C-alpha positions as CSV (number, residue, x, y, z in Angstrom):
1,M,159.3,28.1,196.5
2,I,156.4,29.2,199.0
3,R,156.7,25.1,200.5
4,S,159.8,25.7,201.3
5,M,159.4,28.5,203.3
6,S,157.0,26.3,205.2
7,P,154.1,29.5,206.0
8,K,151.5,29.6,208.9
9,L,149.3,31.3,206.9
10,L,149.0,32.1,203.7
11,F,147.5,35.2,201.7
12,V,146.5,35.8,198.6
13,V,146.3,39.2,197.0
14,E,145.5,41.7,193.9
15,Q,148.3,44.3,193.9
16,E,145.2,47.7,194.0
17,A,148.0,49.7,191.6
18,D,147.9,50.7,187.9
19,H,151.4,49.8,186.3
20,N,149.5,49.3,182.8
21,L,150.1,53.1,182.3
22,N,151.5,53.9,178.6
23,R,154.2,56.6,180.1
24,S,157.4,55.4,181.6
25,V,157.5,57.7,183.6
26,D,153.9,57.4,185.2
27,R,153.9,53.9,185.4
28,F,157.7,54.9,188.1
29,V,155.3,56.9,189.5
30,E,152.9,54.2,189.9
31,G,155.5,51.5,191.5
32,L,157.3,53.8,193.3
33,N,154.4,54.6,195.2
34,Y,153.1,50.5,195.9
35,Y,156.3,49.0,196.0
36,S,157.4,51.8,199.0
37,A,154.5,50.6,200.7
38,V,155.2,46.7,199.9
39,F,159.0,47.0,201.1
40,D,157.9,49.1,204.0
41,S,155.9,46.5,205.4
42,I,157.6,43.8,204.2
43,E,161.3,45.2,206.4
44,S,158.9,45.3,209.8
45,T,157.8,42.2,209.7
46,L,160.0,40.2,208.1
47,A,164.4,39.3,208.4
48,G,166.8,37.2,206.7
49,D,165.8,34.9,204.1
50,E,162.3,35.3,203.5
51,R,162.8,39.1,203.4
52,I,165.7,39.0,201.0
53,I,163.8,36.3,198.6
54,L,160.5,38.7,199.0
55,E,162.9,41.5,198.4
56,E,164.3,39.8,195.3
57,M,161.0,38.4,193.7
58,F,159.5,42.6,193.8
59,G,162.5,43.0,191.8
60,R,162.0,41.2,189.3
61,E,158.3,42.9,188.4
62,I,160.2,46.5,189.6
63,E,162.6,46.4,186.8
64,N,159.8,44.9,184.2
65,I,157.7,47.5,184.8
66,V,160.0,50.4,184.5
67,A,162.4,48.8,182.6
68,C,160.7,46.7,179.8
69,E,158.0,48.4,176.8
70,G,155.5,46.6,174.3
71,L,156.0,43.1,174.4
72,E,158.6,42.5,177.0
73,R,156.5,43.7,180.2
74,I,154.7,41.4,181.6
75,E,153.4,43.1,184.1
76,R,150.4,45.0,183.8
77,H,148.6,45.7,187.1
78,E,145.5,47.2,186.8
79,R,143.2,48.7,189.6
80,Y,139.8,46.8,190.3
81,A,136.9,49.3,188.9
82,I,133.5,49.2,189.8
83,E,131.0,49.7,187.7
84,V,128.0,52.7,189.2
85,G,125.0,52.3,187.9
86,S,124.0,49.4,185.0
């Protein structure tokens, strides 16, 4: 899918959000904060088919984070934690 868009640049990033919380309301709030920033960025930089493709991809992630429990949930992003000390 990415190759079909013929990107000039490709950034590989890791989600900096905690979508592995036990309570669905906590995952919803964390996802709302994270994905609102993602969609704001998409809206300001892309248009047309590229935008639709990314929105659909993130939509599937959001659906899995918010609507699925247990083994059905495959999106389990966690914040990168730096251990201080030894």
